[in-house]
N, C-alpha and C positions, 0 to 999 in steps of 0.2 A: 504494499500500501503507498509505504514511503517513498518508494522507486516512480510509482505512478504520479504521485504529487509533485515531486522533484522534476520529473519529464514534462509535466502540465505545467508548472512553474516556470521552467525554462522556455518552453514554448512560447508562453504569453509574453515573457520578459524580451525574447529575440524579436517579436512581432512587433511589440512596442518601439524597440529600438530601430528596427526597420522602417516603421511608419514615420517616426520623426526624422530619420536621414532622408526621406523622400521627399521632403518638402524644403524648397529654399526660400529663404524668408529674406527681403530686403528692408532695410530702414528707409522709408520713404514716406515723405510728408506732403499732401496736397493741401494748397492754401488756395481758395477760391474767393476773390474779391476780400482779401485781407482776414478771411475767417479759415480755420480748420476745417476741413471736410469731415463733419462727422455724421454718419448715419444718413446722408443724403445722395450717396452714390449708388448706382445701378449700372448693370450690363458692363462691367469692367472687362477689358480684354486687350490682349496686345496683339496686333496684326503684323505677321513676320512676312517680310517681302524678300524672295530669293529665288532659288532655283523653281521653287512652287512657293505659293501663298498658304501660310497657315495662320490658325487662330490660336493664340494661347489664352485660356481662360485663367484670369488669377482673382486672387481674394484681396480685398482692400480694408483695412483697419487703420485708423489714424496712427501713423507711424510705421507701418508696416504693409508691405506689398509681398505676397506669398503666392507660390506657385510650385508645380510639380517640379523636381529636379530635372526630368527628361526635358519638360519645355524650357528650363532656365537655359540647358545646354543648346537647344535650338537657336535660342535668341543670341549666344554667344558664337555660335557656328560661323566658320568662315564664308559660306553660302549666304549669309544673311546680308542683305543690301540695305535694309531699311525696317525699323520697328515702329509702329505708330501704337500710342497708347490711344485706345477710345473708351470713353464712357459716358454715361447720361448723368447730370448733375440736376438736383431740382430743390428749390426753396418756396417758402410760402411768404406772401405779401397780401396783406389785407382779405386774408381767408381765400386767397386764390393762388393756386400752385402754378410755379414758372418751371419751365424745363428747358435746359441747355444741354446740347449735346457739344463734346469736346473730342478734338483729335489732335494729339500732339507727337510729334517725331521725337522719338527716344534715341539716343546714341548710345551705341553698344559700350563704349567707355563709362557712361553714366551708372551701368549696372554693375560694375567692379568697384565703385567707391563705397566708402564707409556709411555714408548716407546721402539723400537727396532731397532737397526742398524744392518743389515745384510750385510758383506762384503764378496762378493764371488770372487775368483780369478782363471781365466782361465788357467789352466796349458799348452795349447798349445800355448800361448804366450810365447815368449823368455825371455821376463822380469820375468817370475815366474817359468819358466821351471827349472826343477832339485832342486828347492827351497822348495817345498811342495810337499807331497805325495797325491795322490787323495783320494777321499772319498770312491772309491770303483771301481771295476773292470768296465770298460765301461764308467767311469765318470771321466773325465778329469778336475777336478776342485775341490776346497776345499774352506772353508768358515770359517768366524769367527762372534761372534755375541757380540754388546755391548748391555746393558740394565742395568736399575738401579740395577736389584738383580741377572741377569743372564748372566753375562758376560763370555767368554772364548775367548781365543787367541790361533792362532797356533805356533808351533815352528818352526821357519825359518832354513833350512840347509844353513851354510855357504859354500860359493863357492870360 
């Protein structure tokens, strides 16, 4: 009976260790319009462009972006040409829900940093309107990044 209990305990412990090692977690903070995105992000995924297109599903909690280790390896693969972080962000104003879709190109080097702080500015909001240029046609937002080795800041227009 002791042998069975020992073998069962060993199997459970090994399974737990395997599960913990199969998830890659990155220190990643999303700040949208100067607020840390808490519980307001859905449909987060990473689109990987390379020899083929892949979608990597990831989980985001404030301070943590996690995904399967195999998917993380796809992101860092030599065949990966571009990575796009896509998600839906929602907030409430006057009992009305506002929904925004964001698509940010992520550089492979960012994924190797100790942490990343991604700041997104919605240019539909009066506070940012006319102070920044949008990142592209049909995308009325812009972003900044802070990390230990790959930081960049936007040039704000004076009004």
